[in-house]
C-alpha positions in Angstrom: -24.3 23.7 5.6 -20.5 24.5 5.5 -18.5 25.2 2.4 -16.7 21.9 2.9 -20.0 20.0 3.2 -21.3 21.7 0.0 -18.1 20.7 -1.9 -18.4 17.1 -0.8 -22.0 16.9 -1.8 -21.1 18.4 -5.2 -18.5 15.8 -5.7 -20.9 13.0 -4.7 -23.6 14.3 -6.9 -21.3 14.4 -9.9 -20.2 10.8 -9.2 -23.8 9.6 -9.0 -24.6 11.3 -12.4 -22.1 9.1 -14.3 -20.2 6.5 -12.3 -17.4 5.1 -14.4 -16.2 1.7 -13.1 -12.5 0.9 -13.4 -11.8 -2.5 -14.9 -9.2 -3.1 -12.2 -11.1 -1.9 -9.2 -14.7 -3.1 -8.8 -17.3 -1.0 -7.0 -17.1 -1.1 -3.2 -19.7 -3.4 -1.5 -20.1 -5.1 1.8 -22.2 -7.9 0.2 -20.0 -11.0 -0.2 -22.2 -12.0 -3.2 -20.6 -9.1 -5.1 -17.2 -10.6 -4.4 -17.3 -14.2 -5.5 -14.5 -16.6 -4.8 -11.9 -16.0 -7.6 -10.8 -18.7 -10.0 -7.5 -17.1 -11.0 -8.8 -16.3 -14.4 -10.0 -12.8 -13.4 -7.9 -9.9 -14.4 -7.5 -8.8 -10.8 -6.4 -12.2 -9.6 -4.5 -13.7 -12.5 -1.0 -13.0 -11.0 -1.8 -14.3 -7.5 -1.1 -18.0 -6.7 -4.5 -18.7 -5.0 -3.4 -22.1 -3.6 -0.9 -20.4 -1.4 -3.5 -18.3 0.3 -4.2 -21.2 2.7 -8.0 -20.9 2.9 -8.2 -17.2 3.5 -10.7 -16.7 0.6 -13.0 -19.3 2.1 -13.9 -16.9 4.8 -13.6 -19.0 7.9 -14.1 -17.5 11.3 -11.0 -16.2 13.1 -8.9 -19.0 14.5 -6.4 -16.8 16.5 -5.3 -13.3 17.0 -2.4 -10.9 16.6 -0.8 -9.3 19.7 -0.8 -5.5 19.7 1.8 -3.1 21.0 1.1 0.6 20.4 2.8 3.9 21.0 0.0 6.4 21.1 1.0 9.9 22.3 -1.2 12.3 24.2 -3.9 13.8 22.1 -4.5 10.6 20.1 -7.0 8.0 21.0 -7.2 4.3 20.1 -10.5 2.7 20.9 -12.6 -0.3 19.8 -15.8 0.4 17.9 -18.5 -1.7 16.3 -18.8 -2.6 12.6 -21.9 -0.3 12.4 -19.9 2.6 13.9 -17.1 2.0 11.3 -19.6 2.4 8.5 -21.2 5.4 10.0 -17.8 7.2 10.3 -17.2 6.8 6.6 -15.3 3.5 6.2 -14.6 3.0 2.5 -16.5 -0.1 1.3 -14.3 -3.1 0.2 -13.7 -3.5 -3.5 -12.3 -7.1 -3.3 -13.2 -10.3 -1.5 -10.4 -10.4 1.1 -11.3 -6.9 2.4 -15.1 -7.8 2.3 -14.3 -11.0 4.3 -12.3 -9.0 6.8 -15.3 -6.6 7.2 -17.7 -9.5 7.7 -15.6 -11.6 10.0 -13.9 -9.1 12.2 -15.6 -8.8 15.6 -15.4 -5.0 15.5 -13.0 -2.3 14.4 -10.2 -0.3 16.0 -10.4 3.4 15.6 -7.4 5.7 15.9 -8.5 9.3 16.2 -6.4 12.4 15.7 -8.4 15.5 16.6 -8.6 18.6 14.3 -5.8 21.1 14.5 -3.5 18.7 16.4 0.1 18.4 15.5 1.8 15.1 16.7 5.6 15.4 16.6 6.4 11.7 17.3 5.2 8.8 15.1 2.1 6.9 16.2 3.3 3.3 16.0 1.1 0.1 15.9 3.0 -3.2 16.1 1.1 -6.3 15.1 2.6 -9.7 15.8 1.5 -13.2 14.9 2.4 -16.4 16.7 1.3 -19.2 14.4 0.6 -19.8 10.7 -2.4 -21.8 11.9 -4.0 -18.6 13.1 -6.4 -17.0 10.7 -6.9 -13.3 11.7 -9.3 -10.7 10.3 -8.3 -7.1 10.8 -10.5 -3.9 10.6 -8.9 -0.6 11.3 -10.1 3.0 10.9 -7.9 6.0 11.1 -9.6 9.4 11.4 -7.4 12.5 11.0 -9.2 15.8 11.7 -9.0 19.0 9.6 -5.6 20.6 9.6 -4.1 17.9 11.8 -0.5 16.6 11.2 0.6 13.1 12.1 2.8 10.2 11.1 1.3 6.7 11.4 3.5 3.5 11.3 2.2 0.0 11.2 4.6 -2.9 11.6 3.7 -6.5 10.9 6.0 -9.3 12.3 5.8 -13.0 13.3 3.6 -15.3 11.3 -0.1 -15.8 10.7 -2.7 -15.8 7.9 -3.9 -12.2 8.1 -6.4 -10.3 6.0 -7.2 -6.7 6.8 -9.3 -3.8 5.7 -8.0 -0.4 6.7 -9.5 3.1 6.0 -7.7 6.4 6.4 -10.1 9.4 6.5 -8.0 12.5 6.1 -9.7 15.8 6.9 -9.4 19.0 4.9 -6.0 20.6 5.0 -4.5 17.8 7.0 -1.0 16.4 6.4 -0.5 12.7 7.0 2.3 10.2 6.5 1.5 6.5 6.6 4.1 3.7 6.6 3.1 0.0 6.5 6.0 -2.4 7.0 5.4 -6.1 6.2 8.4 -7.8 7.9 6.8 -11.2 8.5 8.4 -14.6 9.0 9.0 -16.7 5.8 5.7 -18.6 6.0 3.2 -15.8 6.7 0.4 -14.8 4.4 -0.9 -11.2 4.4 -3.7 -9.7 2.3 -4.2 -6.0 3.0 -6.3 -3.2 1.6 -5.6 0.5 2.6 -8.3 2.9 1.4 -7.5 6.5 1.7 -10.0 9.4 1.5 -8.1 12.7 0.9 -9.8 15.8 2.0 -9.8 19.2 0.3 -6.3 20.6 0.1 -5.0 17.7 2.2 -1.7 15.9 1.7 -1.1 12.2 2.2 2.2 10.2 1.8 1.6 6.4 1.9 4.5 4.0 1.9 4.2 0.2 1.7 7.3 -1.9 2.3 7.4 -5.6 2.0 10.3 -7.9 2.8 9.0 -10.9 4.7 6.2 -13.4 4.2 5.5 -16.3 1.9 2.8 -14.4 0.1 2.0 -10.7 0.6 -0.7 -8.9 -1.5 -1.2 -5.3 -0.6 -3.8 -2.9 -2.2 -3.7 0.8 -1.8 -6.7 2.9 -2.9 -6.9 6.7 -3.0 -10.0 8.8 -3.6 -10.6 12.5 -3.0 -13.3 14.1 -0.8 -12.7 17.5 -2.4 -10.5 19.5 -4.8 -6.9 20.3 -4.2 -5.9 17.0 -2.4 -2.5 15.5 -3.0 -1.4 11.9 -2.5 2.1 10.4 -2.9 2.2 6.6 -2.9 5.6 5.0 -2.4 6.6 1.3 -2.2 9.7 -0.8 -1.7 9.9 -4.6 -1.8 12.7 -7.3 -1.9 11.7 -10.8 -2.9 13.8 -13.9 -2.1 13.5 -17.4 -3.5 9.9 -18.6 -3.5 8.4 -15.4 -2.2 5.4 -13.8 -3.9 5.1 -10.0 -3.2 2.2 -8.2 -4.9 1.3 -4.5 -4.7 -1.7 -3.0 -6.4 -2.5 0.8 -6.6 -5.6 2.6 -7.6 -5.8 6.4 -7.7 -9.4 7.5 -8.3 -9.3 11.2 -9.4 -12.9 12.0 -8.7 -12.4 15.7 -7.9 -10.7 18.6 -9.8 -7.2 19.9 -9.3 -6.1 16.8 -7.4 -2.6 15.2 -7.6 -1.2 11.7 -7.3 2.4 10.6 -7.6 3.3 6.9 -7.4 6.8 5.4 -7.2 7.5 1.7 -6.3 10.8 0.0 -6.5 11.6 -3.7 -6.1 14.4 -6.2 -6.2 14.3 -9.9 -6.8 16.8 -12.7 -6.0 16.7 -16.5 -5.9 14.8 -19.2 -7.7 11.0 -18.6 -7.9 11.1 -15.1 -6.5 8.0 -13.3 -8.0 6.9 -9.7 -7.7 3.8 -8.1 -9.1 3.0 -4.4 -9.4 -0.3 -3.2 -10.8 -0.8 0.6 -11.0 -4.1 2.1 -12.1 -5.2 5.7 -12.3 -8.7 6.7 -13.2 -9.3 10.3 -14.2 -13.0 11.0 -14.2 -14.8 13.5 -16.4 -15.2 15.9 -13.5 -11.5 15.7 -12.5 -10.3 18.7 -14.6 -6.8 20.1 -14.0 -5.4 17.1 -12.2 -1.8 15.9 -12.3 -0.7 12.3 -12.0 2.3 10.1 -12.6 3.0 6.5 -11.7 6.4 4.7 -12.0 7.6 1.2 -11.2 11.2 0.0 -11.4 12.4 -3.6 -10.8 16.0 -4.9 -10.4 16.5 -8.6 -11.1 19.6 -9.8 -9.3 19.8 -13.5 -10.1 18.4 -16.0 -12.6 15.0 -17.7 -11.9 13.1 -14.5 -10.9 9.9 -13.0 -12.4 8.7 -9.4 -12.1 5.3 -8.5 -13.5 4.7 -4.7 -13.9 1.5 -3.3 -15.4 0.8 0.5 -15.3 -2.6 1.7 -16.5 -4.3 5.1 -17.2 -8.0 5.4 -17.7 -8.8 9.0 -18.8 -12.3 10.4 -19.2 -11.4 14.0 -19.8 -8.8 15.9 -21.8 -8.8 18.9 -19.5 -5.8 17.7 -17.3 -2.6 19.3 -16.3 -0.5 16.2 -16.8 -0.6 12.4 -16.8 2.0 9.7 -17.4 3.4 6.4 -16.4 6.7 4.4 -16.6 7.7 0.8 -15.9 11.0 -1.0 -16.3 12.5 -4.3 -15.3 16.3 -4.9 -15.7 19.4 -6.6 -14.5 22.5 -5.0 -13.1 23.6 -2.0 -15.3 26.8 -3.3 -17.0 28.1 0.3 -17.5 27.7 1.1 -13.8 29.4 -2.2 -12.8 32.2 -1.6 -15.3 32.8 1.9 -14.0 33.0 0.7 -10.4 35.2 -2.3 -11.3 37.6 0.0 -13.3 38.3 1.8 -10.0 39.4 -1.3 -8.2 36.1 -2.2 -6.5 35.3 -5.9 -6.4 32.4 -7.3 -8.3 30.4 -8.1 -5.2 31.0 -4.7 -3.7 30.1 -3.1 -7.0 26.8 -5.0 -7.1 26.1 -4.0 -3.5 26.6 -0.3 -4.3 24.4 -0.5 -7.3 21.5 -2.0 -5.3 21.9 0.5 -2.5 21.9 3.3 -5.1 18.7 1.9 -6.6 16.8 2.0 -3.3 18.4 4.9 -1.6 16.4 7.8 -3.1 13.2 6.0 -2.3 14.2 5.1 1.3 15.1 8.8 1.9 11.5 9.7 1.0 10.2 7.7 4.0 10.7 10.8 6.2 11.3 8.8 9.4 15.0 8.6 10.2 14.8 5.5 12.5 12.8 3.6 9.8 15.2 4.7 7.0 18.2 3.3 8.9 16.3 0.0 9.5 15.5 -0.3 5.8 19.1 0.3 4.7 20.1 -2.4 7.1 17.4 -4.8 5.9 18.5 -4.3 2.2 22.0 -5.2 3.3 20.8 -8.3 5.1 18.7 -9.3 2.0 21.8 -8.9 -0.2 23.8 -11.1 2.1 21.4 -14.0 1.5 22.3 -14.3 -2.2 24.2 -11.6 -4.1 26.8 -11.0 -1.5 27.0 -14.6 -0.3 30.6 -15.7 0.0 31.9 -12.2 -0.5 
């Protein structure tokens, strides 16, 4: 038995001795009976407009497909595997009904494999495109990154469909991984996604979720640790227009000592009925001594008629931690910033534009992919033109 195997068995043994269940993240299970159809009164569903899910929670068989376009460099493989193989490789069991339905209804799974000690310079890009809102598509993807490998993974969702996906990222010991998921759907699309990340010993993961398009988007990112010393940074950016519902949920499960998590999500809202939801939850288990964690959510309300719900949570089972904290704020334009800019001859619309770009810019620069960063800056500009800068 290797040292790594022994460490993982030690972590698993400690979890089995006393398994604390988070009130915002039910235990993982493939059994649909463990994930009943929600009524909307449950804590994990109370912010989501269930009627707008268009039958996804009913669990019908697939009624269409997404077209795939991938950029997979040499040294990386993308293959189709069975559901049984996905489980055997260590897929993280679903903790909510949409992911459980995706696991049950997907014909198989796609496996993207990055071998150990491989360093991939160019991003690995998967582009998924939907053709019709009548299409109900179940997705099941598994990403396996070997020990000490380095790679950037980009998933881009465009077009329209009703799409529910379960995705697992298995990050090996000492690996360094950047993940970016972009939800750039058409206005009528519905997307429910669950990204589960297992961070190996002394590994580093940066996961960024960006949502601009879609009628309803509900993304859930989960992080757990397969050994001590792992670090995860979870970033997010969203911009909701009139009538849009954009929901992001985070769960960092500190189940190993000396692990780290850092969460920063920022969102803007404009237009009547724009609604964003951010739920952040960190569970620090009894065995997770010496961990560091911080979660932060900031929302900028640009017009009347918007609603931003933001709920940070910390569940702490041990006092032996290096640091833990959270912050949440929702506000309109800063009057002092606008006054400062206006006093220097800048028009009101241009001042508002500069404030919004300043609000997002530091987070966009954390993406780490120049081409994507430039696209995001352009998208923010396009979003502002729909309302705040209209007529400027």
